[in-house]
C-alpha positions in Angstrom: -56.7 53.9 -37.3 -57.3 55.1 -33.7 -54.2 54.4 -31.2 -56.7 52.6 -29.1 -58.3 50.4 -31.9 -54.7 49.8 -32.8 -53.5 48.7 -29.5 -56.8 46.2 -29.3 -55.7 44.7 -32.6 -52.4 44.4 -31.8 -53.3 43.0 -28.3 -55.8 40.2 -30.2 -52.8 39.2 -32.6 -50.4 39.2 -29.8 -52.8 36.7 -27.6 -53.8 34.9 -30.7 -55.5 31.8 -29.2 -54.3 32.6 -25.6 -56.3 34.3 -23.1 -54.8 37.3 -21.1 -54.4 35.1 -18.2 -52.3 33.0 -20.0 -50.0 35.8 -21.2 -49.8 37.3 -18.0 -48.8 33.8 -16.6 -46.3 33.6 -19.8 -44.5 37.0 -19.0 -44.3 36.6 -15.1 -42.8 32.7 -15.6 -41.0 32.8 -18.9 -39.7 36.7 -19.5 -37.1 38.8 -18.1 -34.3 37.3 -15.8 -35.8 33.9 -16.6 -35.6 34.1 -20.0 -32.2 35.9 -20.0 -30.5 33.1 -17.3 -32.3 30.1 -19.0 -33.4 29.4 -15.3 -36.5 29.6 -13.1 -35.7 33.7 -12.2 -34.7 33.2 -9.0 -31.4 34.9 -8.4 -29.9 32.3 -6.3 -30.5 29.8 -9.3 -29.2 32.0 -11.5 -26.0 32.7 -9.3 -25.7 28.8 -8.8 -25.8 28.5 -12.8 -23.4 31.5 -13.3 -20.7 30.0 -10.7 -21.0 26.8 -12.6 -20.1 28.4 -15.6 -23.4 29.1 -17.5 -22.5 32.2 -19.5 -26.4 33.1 -19.9 -26.6 33.2 -16.4 -23.6 35.2 -15.7 -24.9 37.5 -18.8 -28.3 38.1 -16.4 -26.3 39.0 -13.7 -24.4 41.4 -15.5 -27.6 43.0 -16.8 -29.1 43.3 -13.3 -26.0 44.5 -11.7 -25.9 47.4 -14.5 -29.4 48.2 -14.1 -28.8 48.7 -10.1 -25.6 50.7 -10.7 -27.5 53.0 -13.3 -29.8 53.7 -10.5 -27.5 54.3 -8.0 -25.5 56.4 -10.4 -28.7 58.6 -11.0 -29.3 59.2 -7.1 -25.9 60.1 -6.5 -26.0 62.9 -9.0 -29.4 64.1 -8.4 -28.5 64.0 -4.5 -25.2 65.1 -4.9 -23.8 62.0 -3.0 -25.3 60.2 0.0 -24.6 59.2 3.3 -26.0 55.6 3.1 -26.8 52.9 0.4 -29.3 50.5 1.4 -29.7 46.6 0.1 -32.9 45.2 0.9 -35.6 43.1 -0.5 -34.8 39.7 -1.7 -31.7 40.0 -3.4 -30.2 43.0 -1.9 -30.8 41.1 1.4 -29.6 37.6 0.5 -27.0 38.4 -2.3 -23.2 39.2 -1.6 -22.4 38.9 -4.9 -25.2 41.7 -6.5 -24.0 43.6 -3.5 -20.4 43.5 -4.2 -20.7 44.1 -7.9 -23.3 47.0 -7.5 -20.8 48.8 -5.3 -17.5 48.1 -7.4 -15.8 50.8 -8.5 -17.7 53.3 -6.5 -14.9 54.1 -4.1 -14.6 57.5 -6.0 -18.3 58.6 -4.9 -17.4 57.4 -0.8 -19.0 53.7 -1.3 -16.5 51.4 -0.1 -17.8 47.9 0.8 -16.3 45.7 3.3 -15.7 42.1 1.3 -15.8 40.2 4.5 -18.8 41.8 6.1 -20.6 41.5 3.0 -20.1 37.8 2.7 -21.1 37.4 6.5 -24.1 39.5 6.2 -27.1 38.4 8.1 -29.9 40.1 9.0 -29.8 43.8 9.4 -26.0 45.0 9.2 -23.3 47.4 8.1 -21.3 46.3 5.4 -19.1 49.2 4.6 -15.4 49.3 5.1 -13.6 51.1 8.1 -13.4 54.6 6.7 -16.0 54.7 3.9 -17.8 58.2 3.9 -21.0 56.1 3.2 -22.9 53.7 5.2 -23.6 50.8 3.3 -26.5 48.8 5.0 -28.5 45.4 4.7 -31.7 45.9 5.7 -34.5 42.8 5.5 -37.7 43.6 4.5 -41.1 41.8 5.2 -42.7 41.8 1.6 -45.6 40.4 2.8 -46.7 43.0 5.3 -45.9 45.5 2.9 -48.5 44.3 0.4 -51.1 43.4 3.1 -50.8 47.0 4.4 -51.1 48.4 0.8 -54.4 46.1 0.1 -55.8 46.8 3.5 -55.4 51.1 2.5 -56.9 50.4 -0.9 -59.8 48.5 0.4 -60.0 51.2 3.1 -59.9 54.2 0.4 -62.5 52.0 -1.4 -65.1 51.7 1.2 -64.6 55.6 2.2 -65.2 56.5 -1.6 -68.6 54.2 -1.6 -70.4 55.3 1.5 -73.5 57.1 1.1 -73.1 59.6 4.1 
């Protein structure tokens, strides 16, 4: 059986009685962090559940932080160190816990977090400890604006490609 036929057969068997839209909704709403933690997937809810003693939520945080640390470590190796580490986006901007666990044990690489500054962080600010060779920043993002700009660029590109000049 050709690869594309196998993929189509597999997709049909996975979808069963459900349509593609239902499957995508299932993946978006009940997989990943939501499935692992047993919550709706919002990190604030996961942190609250973990703080209340929920072991699944605590595990989900640990898995997430491990992934963050894996990326930080990989980039530290590729770059030979770093001048700055930036936490951004919803979780990076609003989760002192993830930032703290993400920087834990990275003193050897010059990443030294100030616990007080981390806990008090709001808006754009530095949270590195005095004397830290690496600046650690929290940077707000406007994700909706980024998506809107990307959509506008995509649409502009399509318009340019469809002109009959």
